[in-house]
Biopython code that builds the backbone (N, CA, C, O; Angstrom):
import numpy as np
from Bio.PDB.StructureBuilder import StructureBuilder

atoms = [
    (1, "MET", "N", (-183.110, -17.659, 54.629)),
    (1, "MET", "CA", (-183.859, -17.468, 55.303)),
    (1, "MET", "C", (-184.539, -18.385, 56.178)),
    (1, "MET", "O", (-185.462, -19.165, 55.947)),
    (2, "ALA", "N", (-183.570, -18.008, 57.768)),
    (2, "ALA", "CA", (-184.038, -18.478, 58.642)),
    (2, "ALA", "C", (-185.781, -18.385, 58.883)),
    (2, "ALA", "O", (-186.389, -17.595, 58.160)),
    (3, "SER", "N", (-186.360, -18.991, 59.642)),
    (3, "SER", "CA", (-188.140, -18.930, 59.745)),
    (3, "SER", "C", (-187.557, -18.476, 61.338)),
    (3, "SER", "O", (-188.466, -18.151, 62.102)),
    (4, "GLY", "N", (-186.042, -18.414, 61.961)),
    (4, "GLY", "CA", (-186.427, -18.387, 63.505)),
    (4, "GLY", "C", (-185.563, -17.390, 63.411)),
    (4, "GLY", "O", (-185.032, -17.147, 64.495)),
    (5, "ALA", "N", (-185.240, -16.767, 62.599)),
    (5, "ALA", "CA", (-184.982, -15.003, 62.641)),
    (5, "ALA", "C", (-186.164, -13.610, 62.637)),
    (5, "ALA", "O", (-187.233, -13.229, 62.159)),
    (6, "PRO", "N", (-184.876, -13.178, 63.694)),
    (6, "PRO", "CA", (-186.481, -12.365, 64.645)),
    (6, "PRO", "C", (-187.309, -11.140, 63.580)),
    (6, "PRO", "O", (-188.508, -10.866, 63.619)),
    (7, "PHE", "N", (-186.404, -10.617, 62.783)),
    (7, "PHE", "CA", (-187.799, -10.364, 61.049)),
    (7, "PHE", "C", (-188.611, -10.880, 60.577)),
    (7, "PHE", "O", (-189.478, -10.250, 59.971)),
    (8, "TRP", "N", (-188.633, -12.507, 60.701)),
    (8, "TRP", "CA", (-189.673, -13.288, 59.575)),
    (8, "TRP", "C", (-190.690, -13.026, 60.145)),
    (8, "TRP", "O", (-191.272, -12.483, 59.206)),
    (9, "PRO", "N", (-192.006, -12.941, 61.698)),
    (9, "PRO", "CA", (-193.252, -12.810, 61.188)),
    (9, "PRO", "C", (-193.643, -11.326, 60.539)),
    (9, "PRO", "O", (-194.792, -11.126, 60.145)),
    (10, "ALA", "N", (-192.733, -10.418, 60.464)),
    (10, "ALA", "CA", (-192.942, -9.432, 59.338)),
    (10, "ALA", "C", (-193.095, -8.958, 57.598)),
    (10, "ALA", "O", (-193.552, -8.026, 56.937)),
    (11, "LEU", "N", (-192.195, -10.622, 57.335)),
    (11, "LEU", "CA", (-191.914, -10.998, 55.903)),
    (11, "LEU", "C", (-192.675, -11.968, 55.905)),
    (11, "LEU", "O", (-192.639, -12.540, 54.816)),
    (12, "VAL", "N", (-193.936, -12.824, 57.234)),
    (12, "VAL", "CA", (-195.384, -13.637, 56.652)),
    (12, "VAL", "C", (-196.033, -12.564, 56.506)),
    (12, "VAL", "O", (-197.245, -12.558, 56.291)),
    (13, "ALA", "N", (-195.233, -11.394, 56.614)),
    (13, "ALA", "CA", (-197.377, -10.200, 56.732)),
    (13, "ALA", "C", (-197.134, -9.807, 55.677)),
    (13, "ALA", "O", (-197.902, -9.960, 54.728)),
    (14, "LEU", "N", (-195.764, -9.079, 55.588)),
    (14, "LEU", "CA", (-195.998, -9.185, 53.955)),
    (14, "LEU", "C", (-196.337, -9.824, 52.864)),
    (14, "LEU", "O", (-196.487, -9.136, 51.854)),
    (15, "ALA", "N", (-196.583, -11.563, 52.758)),
    (15, "ALA", "CA", (-196.615, -12.458, 52.294)),
    (15, "ALA", "C", (-197.575, -12.030, 51.187)),
    (15, "ALA", "O", (-197.319, -12.032, 49.983)),
    (16, "PRO", "N", (-198.596, -11.703, 51.708)),
    (16, "PRO", "CA", (-199.832, -11.550, 51.175)),
    (16, "PRO", "C", (-199.595, -10.058, 50.664)),
    (16, "PRO", "O", (-200.569, -9.306, 50.701)),
    (17, "THR", "N", (-198.645, -9.676, 50.293)),
    (17, "THR", "CA", (-199.393, -8.863, 49.188)),
    (17, "THR", "C", (-197.973, -9.009, 47.630)),
    (17, "THR", "O", (-197.798, -8.120, 46.796)),
    (18, "LEU", "N", (-197.004, -10.699, 47.691)),
    (18, "LEU", "CA", (-196.818, -11.183, 46.398)),
    (18, "LEU", "C", (-198.064, -10.999, 45.337)),
    (18, "LEU", "O", (-198.078, -10.629, 44.163)),
    (19, "ALA", "N", (-199.108, -11.413, 46.244)),
    (19, "ALA", "CA", (-200.546, -11.793, 44.951)),
    (19, "ALA", "C", (-200.529, -10.685, 44.433)),
    (19, "ALA", "O", (-200.420, -10.684, 43.206)),
    (20, "HIS", "N", (-200.653, -8.970, 45.339)),
    (20, "HIS", "CA", (-201.441, -7.725, 44.822)),
    (20, "HIS", "C", (-199.694, -7.111, 43.407)),
    (20, "HIS", "O", (-199.767, -6.123, 42.675)),
    (21, "ASP", "N", (-198.631, -7.921, 43.471)),
    (21, "ASP", "CA", (-197.987, -7.331, 42.748)),
    (21, "ASP", "C", (-197.598, -8.220, 41.608)),
    (21, "ASP", "O", (-197.472, -7.848, 40.442)),
    (22, "ALA", "N", (-197.418, -9.449, 42.073)),
    (22, "ALA", "CA", (-198.055, -10.356, 40.671)),
    (22, "ALA", "C", (-198.775, -9.785, 39.488)),
    (22, "ALA", "O", (-198.419, -9.340, 38.397)),
    (23, "ALA", "N", (-200.256, -10.013, 40.281)),
    (23, "ALA", "CA", (-201.076, -9.289, 39.720)),
    (23, "ALA", "C", (-200.456, -7.827, 38.789)),
    (23, "ALA", "O", (-200.657, -7.356, 37.669)),
    (24, "VAL", "N", (-199.902, -7.597, 39.577)),
    (24, "VAL", "CA", (-200.120, -5.841, 38.812)),
    (24, "VAL", "C", (-199.487, -6.672, 37.400)),
    (24, "VAL", "O", (-200.094, -6.996, 36.380)),
    (25, "LEU", "N", (-197.802, -6.909, 37.822)),
    (25, "LEU", "CA", (-197.113, -7.938, 36.709)),
    (25, "LEU", "C", (-197.176, -8.537, 35.428)),
    (25, "LEU", "O", (-196.794, -8.382, 34.268)),
    (26, "GLY", "N", (-198.051, -9.545, 36.406)),
    (26, "GLY", "CA", (-198.515, -9.899, 35.265)),
    (26, "GLY", "C", (-197.136, -10.937, 34.642)),
    (26, "GLY", "O", (-196.058, -10.866, 35.231)),
    (27, "GLU", "N", (-197.327, -12.047, 33.200)),
    (27, "GLU", "CA", (-197.350, -12.884, 33.406)),
    (27, "GLU", "C", (-196.055, -12.214, 32.670)),
    (27, "GLU", "O", (-195.999, -12.946, 31.682)),
    (28, "SER", "N", (-195.024, -11.326, 32.527)),
    (28, "SER", "CA", (-194.042, -10.811, 31.802)),
    (28, "SER", "C", (-193.353, -10.370, 33.317)),
    (28, "SER", "O", (-192.242, -10.890, 33.416)),
    (29, "GLY", "N", (-193.675, -9.647, 34.378)),
    (29, "GLY", "CA", (-193.015, -9.446, 34.992)),
    (29, "GLY", "C", (-192.225, -7.595, 34.914)),
    (29, "GLY", "O", (-191.479, -6.870, 35.571)),
    (30, "ALA", "N", (-193.189, -7.588, 33.393)),
    (30, "ALA", "CA", (-192.931, -6.096, 32.869)),
    (30, "ALA", "C", (-193.617, -5.153, 33.836)),
    (30, "ALA", "O", (-194.552, -5.591, 34.507)),
    (31, "PRO", "N", (-193.238, -3.921, 33.958)),
    (31, "PRO", "CA", (-194.354, -3.465, 34.124)),
    (31, "PRO", "C", (-195.334, -2.898, 32.606)),
    (31, "PRO", "O", (-195.193, -2.681, 31.402)),
    (32, "PRO", "N", (-195.983, -2.879, 33.302)),
    (32, "PRO", "CA", (-197.412, -2.737, 32.240)),
    (32, "PRO", "C", (-197.493, -0.749, 32.054)),
    (32, "PRO", "O", (-197.897, 0.179, 32.756)),
    (33, "THR", "N", (-196.874, -0.893, 30.747)),
    (33, "THR", "CA", (-196.801, 0.519, 30.241)),
    (33, "THR", "C", (-197.195, 1.184, 29.608)),
    (33, "THR", "O", (-196.855, 2.310, 29.246)),
    (34, "GLY", "N", (-198.688, -0.001, 29.192)),
    (34, "GLY", "CA", (-199.428, 0.303, 28.617)),
    (34, "GLY", "C", (-200.852, 1.113, 29.066)),
    (34, "GLY", "O", (-201.602, 1.890, 28.475)),
    (35, "ARG", "N", (-200.815, 0.271, 30.995)),
    (35, "ARG", "CA", (-202.246, 1.227, 31.961)),
    (35, "ARG", "C", (-201.237, 2.169, 32.555)),
    (35, "ARG", "O", (-201.649, 3.012, 33.352)),
    (36, "LEU", "N", (-199.936, 2.114, 32.249)),
    (36, "LEU", "CA", (-199.136, 3.443, 32.682)),
    (36, "LEU", "C", (-199.503, 4.402, 32.210)),
    (36, "LEU", "O", (-199.732, 5.319, 32.999)),
    (37, "ALA", "N", (-199.699, 4.621, 30.947)),
    (37, "ALA", "CA", (-199.617, 5.613, 29.622)),
    (37, "ALA", "C", (-200.908, 6.563, 29.994)),
    (37, "ALA", "O", (-200.734, 7.766, 29.797)),
    (38, "GLY", "N", (-202.463, 6.061, 30.623)),
    (38, "GLY", "CA", (-203.225, 6.528, 30.848)),
    (38, "GLY", "C", (-203.100, 7.084, 31.945)),
    (38, "GLY", "O", (-204.201, 7.546, 32.245)),
    (39, "ILE", "N", (-202.133, 7.361, 32.950)),
    (39, "ILE", "CA", (-201.746, 8.310, 34.326)),
    (39, "ILE", "C", (-200.978, 9.828, 33.950)),
    (39, "ILE", "O", (-199.796, 10.172, 33.986)),
    (40, "TRP", "N", (-202.327, 10.597, 33.549)),
    (40, "TRP", "CA", (-201.530, 11.597, 33.592)),
    (40, "TRP", "C", (-201.222, 12.426, 35.152)),
    (40, "TRP", "O", (-200.915, 13.550, 34.755)),
    (41, "GLN", "N", (-201.163, 12.456, 36.296)),
    (41, "GLN", "CA", (-200.916, 13.006, 37.760)),
    (41, "GLN", "C", (-199.362, 13.015, 37.117)),
    (41, "GLN", "O", (-199.120, 12.612, 35.979)),
    (42, "GLU", "N", (-198.563, 13.435, 37.851)),
    (42, "GLU", "CA", (-197.029, 14.075, 38.240)),
    (42, "GLU", "C", (-196.973, 12.932, 39.118)),
    (42, "GLU", "O", (-197.809, 12.445, 39.878)),
    (43, "VAL", "N", (-195.393, 12.519, 38.733)),
    (43, "VAL", "CA", (-195.503, 10.998, 39.482)),
    (43, "VAL", "C", (-193.538, 11.319, 39.336)),
    (43, "VAL", "O", (-192.903, 11.625, 38.327)),
    (44, "LEU", "N", (-193.197, 11.165, 40.312)),
    (44, "LEU", "CA", (-191.515, 10.940, 41.150)),
    (44, "LEU", "C", (-191.089, 9.726, 41.277)),
    (44, "LEU", "O", (-191.621, 8.938, 42.058)),
    (45, "LEU", "N", (-190.492, 9.546, 40.834)),
    (45, "LEU", "CA", (-189.694, 7.819, 41.085)),
    (45, "LEU", "C", (-188.639, 8.463, 41.126)),
    (45, "LEU", "O", (-188.136, 9.384, 40.482)),
    (46, "LEU", "N", (-188.224, 7.500, 42.456)),
    (46, "LEU", "CA", (-186.917, 7.068, 43.591)),
    (46, "LEU", "C", (-186.822, 5.489, 43.114)),
    (46, "LEU", "O", (-187.514, 4.470, 43.114)),
    (47, "THR", "N", (-185.469, 5.966, 42.693)),
    (47, "THR", "CA", (-184.700, 4.636, 42.865)),
    (47, "THR", "C", (-182.576, 5.331, 44.456)),
    (47, "THR", "O", (-182.261, 6.444, 44.876)),
    (48, "ARG", "N", (-182.081, 4.314, 44.611)),
    (48, "ARG", "CA", (-180.976, 4.816, 45.162)),
    (48, "ARG", "C", (-179.891, 4.689, 44.148)),
    (48, "ARG", "O", (-180.137, 4.371, 42.984)),
    (49, "SER", "N", (-178.632, 4.949, 44.610)),
    (49, "SER", "CA", (-177.094, 4.853, 43.620)),
    (49, "SER", "C", (-176.788, 3.422, 44.181)),
    (49, "SER", "O", (-175.629, 3.471, 44.594)),
    (50, "THR", "N", (-177.315, 2.144, 44.385)),
    (50, "THR", "CA", (-176.430, 1.416, 45.329)),
    (50, "THR", "C", (-177.544, 1.132, 45.313)),
    (50, "THR", "O", (-178.668, 1.621, 45.196)),
    (51, "PRO", "N", (-176.417, -0.871, 45.624)),
    (51, "PRO", "CA", (-177.515, -1.965, 45.465)),
    (51, "PRO", "C", (-178.767, -2.131, 46.819)),
    (51, "PRO", "O", (-178.637, -1.617, 47.930)),
    (52, "ASP", "N", (-179.440, -2.610, 46.562)),
    (52, "ASP", "CA", (-179.533, -3.026, 47.704)),
    (52, "ASP", "C", (-179.520, -3.505, 48.745)),
    (52, "ASP", "O", (-180.657, -3.956, 48.886)),
    (53, "PRO", "N", (-178.718, -3.804, 49.975)),
    (53, "PRO", "CA", (-178.072, -5.533, 50.211)),
    (53, "PRO", "C", (-178.415, -6.034, 51.017)),
    (53, "PRO", "O", (-177.590, -6.586, 51.746)),
    (54, "HIS", "N", (-179.277, -6.078, 51.201)),
    (54, "HIS", "CA", (-180.918, -7.110, 51.343)),
    (54, "HIS", "C", (-181.343, -8.078, 50.342)),
    (54, "HIS", "O", (-181.925, -9.158, 50.443)),
    (55, "LEU", "N", (-180.869, -7.364, 49.273)),
    (55, "LEU", "CA", (-181.297, -8.085, 48.556)),
    (55, "LEU", "C", (-179.922, -8.122, 47.401)),
    (55, "LEU", "O", (-179.721, -7.034, 46.861)),
    (56, "PRO", "N", (-178.929, -9.326, 46.966)),
    (56, "PRO", "CA", (-177.839, -9.247, 46.563)),
    (56, "PRO", "C", (-177.584, -9.428, 44.597)),
    (56, "PRO", "O", (-176.906, -9.122, 43.616)),
    (57, "ALA", "N", (-179.040, -10.356, 45.261)),
    (57, "ALA", "CA", (-179.054, -11.274, 43.385)),
    (57, "ALA", "C", (-179.378, -9.948, 42.208)),
    (57, "ALA", "O", (-179.027, -9.860, 41.031)),
    (58, "LEU", "N", (-180.270, -8.903, 43.155)),
    (58, "LEU", "CA", (-180.363, -8.302, 42.201)),
    (58, "LEU", "C", (-179.565, -6.666, 41.906)),
    (58, "LEU", "O", (-179.557, -5.814, 42.794)),
    (59, "GLY", "N", (-179.233, -6.541, 41.190)),
    (59, "GLY", "CA", (-177.527, -5.171, 41.277)),
    (59, "GLY", "C", (-178.380, -3.976, 40.825)),
    (59, "GLY", "O", (-179.102, -4.108, 39.836)),
    (60, "VAL", "N", (-178.349, -3.250, 41.248)),
    (60, "VAL", "CA", (-178.710, -1.292, 41.288)),
    (60, "VAL", "C", (-179.220, -1.452, 39.857)),
    (60, "VAL", "O", (-180.152, -0.716, 39.533)),
    (61, "ASP", "N", (-178.728, -2.332, 38.937)),
    (61, "ASP", "CA", (-179.294, -1.518, 37.023)),
    (61, "ASP", "C", (-180.823, -2.633, 37.014)),
    (61, "ASP", "O", (-181.461, -2.764, 35.969)),
    (62, "PHE", "N", (-181.340, -3.523, 38.605)),
    (62, "PHE", "CA", (-182.802, -3.692, 38.270)),
    (62, "PHE", "C", (-183.930, -2.901, 38.712)),
    (62, "PHE", "O", (-185.032, -3.207, 38.256)),
    (63, "PHE", "N", (-183.849, -2.036, 39.436)),
    (63, "PHE", "CA", (-184.362, -1.540, 39.256)),
    (63, "PHE", "C", (-184.404, 0.024, 38.575)),
    (63, "PHE", "O", (-185.367, 0.670, 38.163)),
    (64, "ASP", "N", (-183.168, 0.310, 38.623)),
    (64, "ASP", "CA", (-183.159, 1.267, 37.486)),
    (64, "ASP", "C", (-183.689, 0.827, 36.177)),
    (64, "ASP", "O", (-184.023, 1.772, 35.462)),
    (65, "ALA", "N", (-183.840, -0.233, 35.719)),
    (65, "ALA", "CA", (-184.229, -0.157, 34.581)),
    (65, "ALA", "C", (-185.830, -0.644, 35.041)),
    (65, "ALA", "O", (-186.680, 0.217, 35.265)),
    (66, "ALA", "N", (-185.967, -1.294, 35.092)),
    (66, "ALA", "CA", (-187.703, -0.543, 36.224)),
    (66, "ALA", "C", (-188.599, 0.878, 36.142)),
    (66, "ALA", "O", (-189.654, 1.334, 35.701)),
    (67, "ALA", "N", (-187.520, 1.199, 36.817)),
    (67, "ALA", "CA", (-188.061, 2.877, 36.841)),
    (67, "ALA", "C", (-187.365, 3.782, 35.868)),
    (67, "ALA", "O", (-187.675, 4.970, 35.956)),
    (68, "ARG", "N", (-186.131, 3.313, 34.594)),
    (68, "ARG", "CA", (-186.972, 3.854, 33.432)),
    (68, "ARG", "C", (-187.506, 3.661, 32.397)),
    (68, "ARG", "O", (-187.553, 4.503, 31.501)),
    (69, "ALA", "N", (-188.242, 1.975, 32.304)),
    (69, "ALA", "CA", (-189.196, 1.499, 32.232)),
    (69, "ALA", "C", (-190.531, 2.498, 32.360)),
    (69, "ALA", "O", (-190.964, 3.054, 31.350)),
    (70, "VAL", "N", (-191.028, 2.650, 33.401)),
    (70, "VAL", "CA", (-192.295, 2.787, 33.812)),
    (70, "VAL", "C", (-191.553, 4.550, 34.114)),
    (70, "VAL", "O", (-192.308, 5.234, 34.805)),
    (71, "ALA", "N", (-190.147, 5.323, 33.652)),
    (71, "ALA", "CA", (-191.156, 6.943, 33.815)),
    (71, "ALA", "C", (-191.379, 6.877, 32.141)),
    (71, "ALA", "O", (-192.463, 7.325, 31.771)),
    (72, "ALA", "N", (-190.542, 6.406, 31.164)),
    (72, "ALA", "CA", (-190.479, 5.816, 30.277)),
    (72, "ALA", "C", (-192.552, 6.134, 29.327)),
    (72, "ALA", "O", (-193.146, 6.727, 28.427)),
    (73, "ALA", "N", (-192.645, 5.573, 30.001)),
    (73, "ALA", "CA", (-194.382, 4.765, 30.151)),
    (73, "ALA", "C", (-195.324, 6.107, 30.644)),
    (73, "ALA", "O", (-196.409, 6.433, 30.162)),
    (74, "LEU", "N", (-194.746, 6.632, 31.503)),
    (74, "LEU", "CA", (-195.577, 7.584, 32.854)),
    (74, "LEU", "C", (-195.473, 8.949, 31.576)),
    (74, "LEU", "O", (-194.455, 9.052, 30.891)),
    (75, "PRO", "N", (-196.637, 9.898, 31.408)),
    (75, "PRO", "CA", (-197.104, 10.767, 29.891)),
    (75, "PRO", "C", (-195.441, 11.906, 31.271)),
    (75, "PRO", "O", (-194.385, 12.311, 30.785)),
    (76, "ARG", "N", (-195.784, 12.064, 32.664)),
    (76, "ARG", "CA", (-195.739, 13.250, 33.911)),
    (76, "ARG", "C", (-194.857, 12.675, 34.204)),
    (76, "ARG", "O", (-195.213, 12.313, 35.326)),
    (77, "ALA", "N", (-193.624, 12.153, 34.021)),
    (77, "ALA", "CA", (-192.628, 11.626, 35.162)),
    (77, "ALA", "C", (-191.649, 12.268, 35.351)),
    (77, "ALA", "O", (-191.081, 12.776, 34.384)),
    (78, "THR", "N", (-191.147, 12.443, 36.684)),
    (78, "THR", "CA", (-189.345, 12.612, 36.888)),
    (78, "THR", "C", (-188.886, 11.668, 37.552)),
    (78, "THR", "O", (-189.702, 10.803, 37.870)),
    (79, "ARG", "N", (-187.428, 11.487, 38.000)),
    (79, "ARG", "CA", (-186.791, 10.136, 37.539)),
    (79, "ARG", "C", (-185.461, 10.880, 38.390)),
    (79, "ARG", "O", (-184.597, 11.611, 37.904)),
    (80, "ARG", "N", (-185.608, 10.443, 39.783)),
    (80, "ARG", "CA", (-184.427, 11.160, 40.321)),
    (80, "ARG", "C", (-183.870, 9.747, 41.026)),
    (80, "ARG", "O", (-184.416, 8.745, 41.487)),
    (81, "VAL", "N", (-182.379, 10.241, 40.847)),
    (81, "VAL", "CA", (-182.047, 9.063, 42.337)),
    (81, "VAL", "C", (-180.547, 9.443, 43.576)),
    (81, "VAL", "O", (-179.356, 9.713, 43.422)),
    (82, "VAL", "N", (-180.971, 9.360, 44.121)),
    (82, "VAL", "CA", (-180.849, 9.354, 45.841)),
    (82, "VAL", "C", (-179.827, 8.570, 46.391)),
    (82, "VAL", "O", (-179.984, 7.541, 47.048)),
    (83, "ASP", "N", (-178.319, 9.344, 45.955)),
    (83, "ASP", "CA", (-177.229, 9.136, 46.393)),
    (83, "ASP", "C", (-177.376, 8.305, 47.672)),
    (83, "ASP", "O", (-177.630, 9.116, 48.563)),
    (84, "ALA", "N", (-177.329, 6.939, 48.232)),
    (84, "ALA", "CA", (-177.874, 7.117, 49.410)),
    (84, "ALA", "C", (-177.485, 5.135, 49.294)),
    (84, "ALA", "O", (-177.376, 4.632, 48.176)),
    (85, "SER", "N", (-177.334, 4.308, 50.507)),
    (85, "SER", "CA", (-177.183, 2.940, 50.071)),
    (85, "SER", "C", (-177.807, 2.557, 51.816)),
    (85, "SER", "O", (-178.157, 3.253, 52.769)),
    (86, "GLY", "N", (-177.700, 1.108, 51.556)),
    (86, "GLY", "CA", (-179.193, 0.454, 52.931)),
    (86, "GLY", "C", (-180.217, 0.040, 52.257)),
    (86, "GLY", "O", (-180.528, 0.435, 51.133)),
    (87, "HIS", "N", (-180.948, -1.005, 53.098)),
    (87, "HIS", "CA", (-181.996, -0.919, 52.802)),
    (87, "HIS", "C", (-183.252, -0.064, 52.281)),
    (87, "HIS", "O", (-183.737, 0.264, 51.198)),
    (88, "ALA", "N", (-183.522, 0.124, 53.709)),
    (88, "ALA", "CA", (-184.491, 2.065, 54.103)),
    (88, "ALA", "C", (-183.761, 3.052, 53.373)),
    (88, "ALA", "O", (-182.563, 2.840, 53.559)),
    (89, "LEU", "N", (-183.920, 3.909, 52.720)),
    (89, "LEU", "CA", (-183.459, 5.299, 52.359)),
    (89, "LEU", "C", (-184.310, 6.037, 53.634)),
    (89, "LEU", "O", (-185.487, 6.008, 53.994)),
    (90, "ASP", "N", (-182.877, 6.826, 54.204)),
    (90, "ASP", "CA", (-183.320, 6.999, 56.138)),
    (90, "ASP", "C", (-184.136, 8.662, 54.638)),
    (90, "ASP", "O", (-183.878, 8.927, 53.464)),
    (91, "ALA", "N", (-185.214, 9.339, 55.829)),
    (91, "ALA", "CA", (-185.389, 10.359, 55.122)),
    (91, "ALA", "C", (-185.091, 11.615, 55.363)),
    (91, "ALA", "O", (-185.958, 12.474, 55.522)),
    (92, "ALA", "N", (-183.750, 11.858, 55.416)),
    (92, "ALA", "CA", (-183.289, 12.984, 54.883)),
    (92, "ALA", "C", (-182.547, 12.945, 54.076)),
    (92, "ALA", "O", (-181.698, 13.821, 53.916)),
    (93, "ALA", "N", (-182.661, 11.948, 53.371)),
    (93, "ALA", "CA", (-182.071, 11.601, 52.024)),
    (93, "ALA", "C", (-182.512, 12.362, 51.008)),
    (93, "ALA", "O", (-182.085, 13.289, 50.321)),
    (94, "VAL", "N", (-184.126, 11.285, 51.165)),
    (94, "VAL", "CA", (-185.047, 11.252, 50.046)),
    (94, "VAL", "C", (-185.853, 13.337, 50.191)),
    (94, "VAL", "O", (-186.455, 13.928, 49.295)),
    (95, "ALA", "N", (-185.499, 13.897, 51.659)),
    (95, "ALA", "CA", (-186.751, 15.138, 51.632)),
    (95, "ALA", "C", (-186.718, 16.061, 50.754)),
    (95, "ALA", "O", (-187.617, 16.636, 50.141)),
    (96, "PRO", "N", (-185.254, 16.187, 50.739)),
    (96, "PRO", "CA", (-184.995, 17.991, 49.668)),
    (96, "PRO", "C", (-185.395, 17.098, 48.169)),
    (96, "PRO", "O", (-185.879, 17.868, 47.339)),
    (97, "VAL", "N", (-185.290, 15.680, 47.684)),
    (97, "VAL", "CA", (-185.333, 15.457, 47.195)),
    (97, "VAL", "C", (-187.237, 15.593, 46.374)),
    (97, "VAL", "O", (-187.599, 16.116, 45.320)),
    (98, "VAL", "N", (-187.804, 15.068, 47.152)),
    (98, "VAL", "CA", (-189.611, 15.085, 47.571)),
    (98, "VAL", "C", (-189.841, 16.534, 47.384)),
    (98, "VAL", "O", (-190.584, 16.704, 46.418)),
    (99, "ALA", "N", (-189.455, 17.724, 47.987)),
    (99, "ALA", "CA", (-189.679, 18.376, 48.843)),
    (99, "ALA", "C", (-189.614, 19.195, 47.624)),
    (99, "ALA", "O", (-190.670, 19.808, 47.463)),
    (100, "GLY", "N", (-188.228, 19.548, 46.178)),
    (100, "GLY", "CA", (-188.292, 19.950, 45.308)),
    (100, "GLY", "C", (-188.960, 19.690, 44.155)),
    (100, "GLY", "O", (-189.185, 20.477, 43.236)),
    (101, "PHE", "N", (-189.377, 18.135, 44.281)),
    (101, "PHE", "CA", (-190.626, 18.091, 43.324)),
    (101, "PHE", "C", (-191.804, 18.144, 43.358)),
    (101, "PHE", "O", (-192.599, 17.946, 42.439)),
    (102, "LEU", "N", (-192.109, 18.575, 45.042)),
    (102, "LEU", "CA", (-194.122, 19.585, 44.741)),
    (102, "LEU", "C", (-193.600, 20.652, 45.622)),
    (102, "LEU", "O", (-193.861, 21.018, 46.768)),
    (103, "GLY", "N", (-192.275, 21.252, 44.145)),
    (103, "GLY", "CA", (-191.877, 23.012, 44.812)),
    (103, "GLY", "C", (-192.096, 23.717, 46.277)),
    (103, "GLY", "O", (-192.665, 24.735, 46.671)),
    (104, "ALA", "N", (-191.245, 22.502, 46.962)),
    (104, "ALA", "CA", (-191.137, 23.260, 48.553)),
    (104, "ALA", "C", (-189.849, 23.428, 48.875)),
    (104, "ALA", "O", (-189.095, 22.871, 48.077)),
    (105, "THR", "N", (-189.194, 24.130, 49.966)),
    (105, "THR", "CA", (-187.583, 23.473, 50.482)),
    (105, "THR", "C", (-188.014, 22.645, 51.330)),
    (105, "THR", "O", (-189.104, 22.162, 51.637)),
    (106, "ALA", "N", (-186.427, 22.530, 51.819)),
    (106, "ALA", "CA", (-187.124, 20.914, 52.483)),
    (106, "ALA", "C", (-185.259, 21.340, 53.830)),
    (106, "ALA", "O", (-184.957, 20.557, 54.731)),
]
sb = StructureBuilder()
sb.init_structure("model")
sb.init_model(0)
sb.init_chain("A")
sb.init_seg("    ")
for serial, (resi, resn, name, xyz) in enumerate(atoms, 1):
    if name == "N":
        sb.init_residue(resn, " ", resi, " ")
    sb.init_atom(name, np.array(xyz, "f"), 0.0, 1.0, " ", f" {name:<3s}", serial, name[0])
structure = sb.get_structure()
């Protein structure tokens, strides 16, 4: 990735958040299932059905495996897979899933 790319400044701005990611995941890189087990709020976990084209080294199963682990650890998790492609999911694909989770209609 070239530092002259138009999106480079946005990536640099996000870089400090990596420390937070590392702090949450710890040395193992696995979701902190023990901590997650104490969350009693209903949680909706969304993943998409296709790999992220911006992260070709990570297959779709990378995110699926993480979502499965988190869903198994959370006492009140609902997991949904959105049939969509692209790096950022379109709100039109996500809205019905979120609305259904919240008991509303989209």
